[in-house]
C-alpha positions as CSV (number, residue, x, y, z in Angstrom):
1,X,-50.3,23.5,19.6
2,X,-47.7,23.3,22.3
3,X,-44.1,22.7,21.5
4,X,-42.3,20.2,23.7
5,X,-38.6,19.9,23.9
6,X,-37.2,16.6,22.7
7,X,-35.1,14.8,25.3
8,X,-33.2,11.9,23.7
9,X,-32.5,10.2,27.1
10,X,-36.2,10.2,28.3
11,X,-36.9,7.0,26.4
12,X,-33.7,5.4,27.6
13,X,-34.6,6.3,31.2
14,X,-38.1,4.9,30.8
15,X,-36.7,1.6,29.3
16,X,-34.2,1.4,32.2
17,X,-36.9,1.8,34.8
18,X,-39.1,-0.9,33.2
19,X,-36.1,-3.3,33.1
20,X,-35.3,-2.6,36.7
21,X,-38.9,-3.3,37.6
22,X,-38.9,-6.5,35.7
23,X,-35.7,-7.8,37.3
24,X,-36.8,-6.7,40.7
25,X,-40.1,-8.7,40.3
26,X,-38.0,-11.7,39.0
27,X,-35.7,-11.6,41.9
28,X,-38.6,-11.4,44.4
29,X,-40.2,-14.5,42.8
30,X,-36.8,-16.3,42.8
31,X,-36.4,-16.1,46.5
32,X,-34.7,-19.4,47.8
33,X,-37.3,-19.9,50.5
34,X,-40.3,-19.9,48.2
35,X,-41.6,-23.1,46.8
36,X,-42.3,-21.9,43.3
37,X,-43.3,-24.4,40.7
38,X,-40.8,-25.5,38.0
39,X,-40.9,-26.9,34.5
40,X,-38.8,-30.0,33.9
41,X,-37.0,-30.1,30.5
42,X,-38.3,-32.7,28.0
43,X,-37.0,-34.3,24.9
44,X,-39.6,-35.7,22.4
45,X,-38.7,-37.8,19.4
46,X,-40.5,-40.2,17.1
47,X,-39.6,-43.3,15.0
48,X,-41.9,-45.3,12.8
49,X,-43.2,-47.5,15.7
50,X,-43.5,-45.1,18.7
51,X,-43.3,-41.6,20.1
52,X,-40.9,-41.2,23.1
53,X,-40.8,-38.4,25.7
54,X,-37.9,-38.1,28.2
55,X,-38.5,-35.7,31.2
56,X,-35.7,-34.6,33.5
57,X,-37.1,-35.1,37.0
58,X,-34.1,-35.7,39.3
59,X,-34.8,-35.8,43.0
60,X,-38.5,-36.8,42.5
61,X,-39.6,-40.2,43.8
62,X,-41.7,-42.5,41.7
63,X,-44.6,-42.2,44.1
64,X,-44.6,-38.4,43.6
65,X,-45.1,-38.7,39.8
66,X,-48.5,-39.0,38.1
67,X,-48.8,-39.9,34.4
68,X,-52.2,-39.9,32.7
69,X,-53.6,-40.1,29.2
70,X,-57.1,-38.7,28.6
71,X,-58.7,-37.5,25.3
72,X,-55.4,-37.7,23.4
73,X,-53.7,-35.5,26.1
74,X,-50.7,-36.8,28.0
75,X,-50.4,-35.2,31.4
76,X,-47.4,-35.5,33.7
77,X,-47.5,-34.1,37.2
78,X,-45.0,-34.3,40.0
79,X,-43.7,-32.8,43.2
80,X,-40.1,-32.2,44.3
81,X,-40.1,-31.8,48.1
82,X,-37.7,-29.7,50.0
83,X,-36.2,-32.1,52.5
84,X,-35.2,-30.4,55.8
85,X,-32.6,-32.3,57.8
86,X,-32.8,-32.7,61.6
87,X,-29.7,-30.6,62.2
88,X,-29.7,-26.9,61.4
89,X,-28.2,-26.3,57.9
90,X,-26.4,-23.1,57.0
91,X,-27.4,-22.8,53.4
92,X,-25.3,-20.3,51.3
93,X,-27.3,-20.9,48.2
94,X,-30.3,-22.8,47.0
95,X,-30.6,-23.0,43.3
96,X,-32.6,-26.1,42.7
97,X,-36.3,-25.6,42.2
98,X,-38.8,-27.2,44.5
99,X,-42.5,-27.5,44.3
100,X,-45.0,-29.0,41.9
101,X,-45.1,-29.2,38.1
102,X,-47.7,-30.0,35.5
103,X,-46.9,-30.7,31.8
104,X,-49.5,-31.5,29.2
105,X,-48.9,-32.8,25.7
106,X,-51.4,-33.2,22.9
107,X,-50.9,-36.6,21.3
108,X,-51.3,-37.2,17.5
109,X,-54.2,-39.4,16.5
110,X,-51.6,-42.0,15.3
111,X,-50.7,-42.9,18.9
112,X,-52.4,-45.9,20.6
113,X,-53.4,-44.3,24.0
114,X,-54.0,-47.8,25.4
115,X,-50.3,-48.8,24.9
116,X,-48.2,-46.5,27.0
117,X,-45.1,-47.6,28.9
118,X,-43.3,-45.5,31.6
119,X,-39.9,-46.1,33.1
120,X,-37.8,-44.1,35.6
121,X,-34.0,-44.3,35.7
122,X,-31.3,-41.9,36.9
123,X,-33.7,-39.0,37.3
124,X,-35.2,-39.4,33.8
125,X,-38.8,-40.3,33.2
126,X,-39.2,-42.1,29.9
127,X,-42.6,-42.5,28.3
128,X,-43.0,-44.7,25.2
129,X,-46.3,-44.3,23.3
130,X,-46.7,-47.0,20.6
131,X,-48.3,-46.0,17.3
132,X,-51.5,-47.7,16.0
133,X,-50.9,-50.5,13.6
134,X,-52.5,-48.7,10.8
135,X,-50.1,-45.7,11.4
136,X,-47.0,-47.8,11.1
137,X,-45.3,-47.9,7.7
138,X,-45.8,-50.9,5.5
139,X,-43.6,-52.0,2.7
140,X,-45.4,-52.9,-0.5
141,X,-43.7,-55.2,-3.0
142,X,-43.8,-53.8,-6.5
143,X,-44.0,-56.3,-9.4
144,X,-42.1,-55.2,-12.4
145,X,-43.7,-56.2,-15.7
146,X,-46.6,-58.6,-16.1
147,X,-45.2,-62.1,-15.3
148,X,-48.6,-63.8,-15.5
149,X,-48.6,-66.8,-17.9
150,X,-50.3,-65.9,-21.2
151,X,-52.7,-68.5,-22.6
152,X,-51.9,-69.6,-26.1
């Protein structure tokens, strides 16, 4: 059996090389001239009557959005285009993401897929999915005591 000398910094150097490689790959993919896809942020909440999704899609025109429901899956697709001006721009920094996105959400069986409303305002796409009538809460009146007339 060969004896190897333990080097406490070997693992640290290996980790540092892996992290450098990871950040180098990330920076290459984050080049401002590439049109990488992006993922818009979404808020999802529910009340007794409906499920609501709000997607942040600023800078995307309504005609570039595609919303579909199929087999209890809600799919939202869109494209944010990089608009070049006629004059030559001297960009110092481009941080906004351009390109296409595709988000898919599995809907619960309580949602009525035939009753979906979409609105777009101030860069926010709002989708309201009504719940089926049988899934909405119903209040049941409870009778206290037996108040039926008793025959004598």
